[in-house]
C-alpha positions as CSV (number, residue, x, y, z in Angstrom):
1,M,39.3,14.4,-3.9
2,K,42.0,16.0,-6.0
3,K,45.2,17.7,-4.9
4,N,44.7,20.6,-7.3
5,I,42.1,22.0,-4.9
6,L,45.1,23.9,-3.5
7,A,45.8,25.7,-6.7
8,I,42.1,26.4,-7.3
9,L,41.8,28.1,-3.9
10,C,44.8,30.3,-4.5
11,L,43.8,31.3,-8.0
12,G,40.3,32.1,-6.8
13,L,41.6,34.3,-4.0
14,F,44.0,36.2,-6.3
15,S,41.1,36.8,-8.8
16,F,38.9,38.1,-6.1
17,T,41.5,40.5,-4.7
18,T,42.2,41.8,-8.3
19,Q,38.6,42.4,-9.1
20,A,37.6,43.9,-5.8
21,Q,40.9,46.0,-5.6
22,I,41.4,44.7,-2.1
23,K,45.0,44.9,-0.8
24,L,46.7,41.6,-0.6
25,N,49.0,41.6,2.4
26,N,50.9,38.4,1.9
27,I,51.1,34.8,0.7
28,S,52.7,31.9,2.5
29,V,53.7,28.2,2.1
30,G,54.7,25.9,4.9
31,A,54.1,22.8,6.9
32,S,52.8,22.0,10.3
33,Y,52.3,19.0,12.5
34,W,48.6,18.4,13.2
35,H,48.2,16.2,16.3
36,R,44.6,15.1,16.6
37,T,43.4,13.8,19.9
38,Y,40.3,11.9,20.8
39,S,38.2,11.1,23.9
40,E,35.3,9.6,22.0
41,Q,35.1,7.2,19.0
42,N,38.0,7.3,16.6
43,E,38.5,5.8,13.1
44,K,39.5,2.4,14.4
45,F,35.9,2.0,15.7
46,F,35.1,1.0,12.1
47,L,37.8,-1.7,12.1
48,I,37.5,-5.3,13.3
49,S,40.1,-5.1,16.2
50,Y,38.7,-1.9,17.7
51,E,39.3,-1.5,21.4
52,Q,38.1,1.6,23.4
53,D,41.1,3.9,24.1
54,D,40.4,7.2,25.9
55,D,43.8,8.5,25.0
56,F,43.9,7.7,21.3
57,T,45.9,10.2,19.2
58,K,47.0,10.5,15.6
59,G,49.4,13.0,14.1
60,N,51.1,13.8,10.8
61,V,52.8,16.6,8.9
62,M,50.5,18.8,6.8
63,P,51.7,21.0,4.0
64,H,49.6,24.1,3.5
65,L,49.2,27.3,1.4
66,G,47.9,30.6,2.7
67,A,47.1,34.2,1.8
68,E,45.9,37.3,3.7
69,I,44.1,40.4,2.6
70,N,43.9,43.7,4.5
71,L,40.6,44.9,5.9
72,Y,41.3,47.8,8.2
73,Q,44.6,48.9,9.7
74,N,45.9,45.9,11.6
75,L,42.8,43.8,11.0
76,A,43.0,41.3,8.1
77,L,41.2,38.3,6.6
78,D,43.3,35.2,6.0
79,A,42.6,31.9,4.2
80,R,44.5,28.6,4.2
81,V,44.3,25.2,2.7
82,G,46.2,22.1,3.9
83,Y,46.6,18.4,3.0
84,W,46.7,15.8,5.8
85,T,46.9,12.0,5.5
86,A,46.9,9.1,7.9
87,D,46.5,5.3,7.9
88,F,44.5,3.2,10.4
89,E,45.1,-0.5,10.4
90,S,43.8,-3.6,12.2
91,E,43.8,-7.4,11.9
92,G,41.6,-10.2,13.1
93,V,42.2,-13.9,13.3
94,F,39.4,-16.4,13.3
95,G,40.9,-19.9,13.3
96,E,42.7,-20.2,10.0
97,L,41.0,-17.1,8.6
98,R,42.7,-13.8,8.8
99,L,41.2,-10.4,8.0
100,D,43.4,-7.3,7.5
101,E,41.7,-3.9,7.3
102,K,43.0,-0.5,6.5
103,I,41.6,3.0,6.3
104,E,43.6,5.5,4.2
105,Q,42.3,8.9,5.3
106,T,42.8,12.2,3.6
107,I,41.6,15.5,5.1
108,I,41.8,18.8,3.3
109,P,41.0,21.5,5.8
110,V,40.1,24.9,4.2
111,S,40.0,27.7,6.7
112,A,39.1,31.4,6.7
113,G,39.1,33.9,9.5
114,L,40.1,37.2,11.1
115,V,43.6,38.1,12.1
116,Y,44.7,41.0,14.3
117,R,48.4,41.9,14.1
118,F,50.6,43.6,16.7
119,P,53.3,45.1,14.6
120,N,57.0,45.8,15.4
121,L,56.9,43.8,18.6
122,V,60.2,44.3,20.6
123,Q,62.0,45.2,17.3
124,E,61.1,46.2,13.8
125,D,59.6,43.5,11.5
126,L,58.9,41.2,14.4
127,N,55.1,40.9,14.7
128,L,52.7,39.0,16.9
129,Y,49.2,38.1,15.6
130,L,46.1,36.4,17.0
131,G,43.1,35.1,15.1
132,A,40.1,32.8,14.9
133,G,38.1,31.4,12.1
134,V,36.0,28.7,10.5
135,N,37.2,25.4,9.0
136,R,35.7,23.2,6.4
137,Y,37.0,19.7,6.3
138,F,36.9,17.7,3.1
139,I,37.3,14.1,4.2
140,Q,37.9,10.9,2.3
141,N,38.2,7.4,3.9
142,K,39.4,4.7,1.6
143,V,38.7,1.4,3.3
144,S,40.3,-1.9,2.2
145,R,39.8,-5.5,3.5
146,E,42.0,-8.4,2.6
147,I,40.9,-12.0,3.6
148,T,43.5,-14.8,3.6
149,G,43.4,-18.4,4.7
150,G,39.9,-19.1,3.7
151,A,37.0,-18.4,1.3
152,G,36.2,-14.7,0.9
153,T,36.7,-11.7,-1.3
154,N,38.9,-8.6,-1.1
155,E,36.9,-5.4,-0.8
156,E,37.6,-1.7,-1.2
157,D,35.2,1.2,-0.5
158,T,35.7,4.9,-0.5
159,F,33.6,7.3,1.6
160,S,33.7,11.0,1.0
161,G,32.1,14.0,2.8
162,N,32.7,17.3,4.4
163,S,32.0,19.0,7.7
164,Y,32.6,22.3,9.5
165,G,34.6,23.3,12.5
166,V,36.4,26.3,14.1
167,N,40.0,27.3,14.9
168,A,41.9,29.7,17.1
169,K,45.5,30.7,16.3
170,A,48.5,32.7,17.5
171,G,51.8,33.3,15.7
172,I,55.0,35.3,15.4
173,E,56.4,36.5,12.1
174,Y,59.8,37.9,11.4
175,Y,60.8,39.5,8.1
176,F,64.5,39.1,7.5
177,T,64.3,41.1,4.2
178,S,61.8,43.8,3.1
179,A,59.5,41.1,1.6
180,L,60.5,37.6,2.9
181,G,59.8,36.4,6.4
182,L,59.4,33.3,8.6
183,V,56.3,32.5,10.6
184,L,55.9,30.3,13.6
185,E,52.2,29.5,14.3
186,A,50.2,27.4,16.7
187,R,46.5,26.8,16.2
188,Y,43.8,24.6,17.7
189,N,41.3,23.0,15.4
190,A,37.9,21.7,16.5
191,G,35.1,19.8,14.8
192,Y,33.9,16.4,13.9
193,Y,32.4,14.4,11.0
194,N,29.7,11.7,10.8
195,Q,30.6,8.3,9.5
196,S,28.0,5.6,8.7
197,F,28.8,2.1,10.1
198,Q,27.2,-1.3,9.7
199,A,28.7,-4.1,11.8
200,V,27.0,-6.9,9.8
201,T,24.5,-6.9,6.9
202,T,21.6,-8.0,9.2
203,E,21.9,-4.8,11.3
204,E,20.8,-1.3,10.6
205,P,23.6,1.1,9.9
206,V,24.4,3.7,12.6
207,N,26.1,7.1,12.4
208,E,29.1,7.8,14.6
209,K,30.7,11.2,15.3
210,V,34.5,11.2,14.8
211,S,36.5,14.1,16.2
212,V,39.1,16.0,14.2
213,R,40.1,18.3,17.0
214,G,43.7,18.8,18.0
215,L,46.7,21.1,18.3
216,E,48.7,22.1,15.3
217,A,52.1,23.8,15.2
218,G,54.2,24.7,12.2
219,I,56.5,27.0,10.2
220,S,55.9,29.0,7.0
221,L,57.8,31.1,4.5
222,R,55.9,34.3,3.9
223,Y,56.1,36.9,1.1
224,R,54.5,40.3,1.8
225,F,53.5,42.8,-0.7
226,N,53.3,46.0,1.4
227,T,57.0,46.2,1.9
228,S,58.8,49.1,3.6
229,S,60.2,50.1,0.1
230,E,56.7,51.1,-0.8
231,E,56.6,53.9,1.8
232,E,56.6,57.4,0.6
233,P,60.1,59.0,0.4
234,V,61.1,61.6,3.0
235,D,61.6,65.1,1.7
236,E,65.2,66.4,2.0
């Protein structure tokens, strides 16, 4: 997977809005903390020192880019793409032989959904919005194994795939100028992906579902295009 998928998505969205003459409300850039939580199998299931943990969690900061186009009055369609990474490590000792394993995981969640805005909440330019949408997760697991203290080989494999999920979100935005604003947003992501696993070469591989669900909270800088300066002047 390549990081330039972020730029491709934004360019594609801008091209679509230009051709279809749909009003672009805003664009944003920010970061959030995605705290994934599990009650089933997790990524460490594929490592040698796996132990069942019903309260396993994994979190990290995720930068993201977003854009929104207007549909009707306070209803809009938004899209966002993020870049989340995490490492999962384990070790096993068998006499003088030591096996170190590591999974370097990258998830690129691409989301699209509907947003309903409640404008000028309490004061002007302070807005509340609610929304829900669909996620598509592009996932890469880079697995490495290092053997020391005995005969063996070092191995490295990369597994890539994608899956779908859903999200629900709520946020508050405040514009401190006619065009620039800050956004505080919380969302809940749901979904899972399938990972093939083979404990030893003499066994048949099995598929395990791994959850990607979890709460996310973050902040963004937003630029809006339909500023108050674009309103029609009042006749004197």
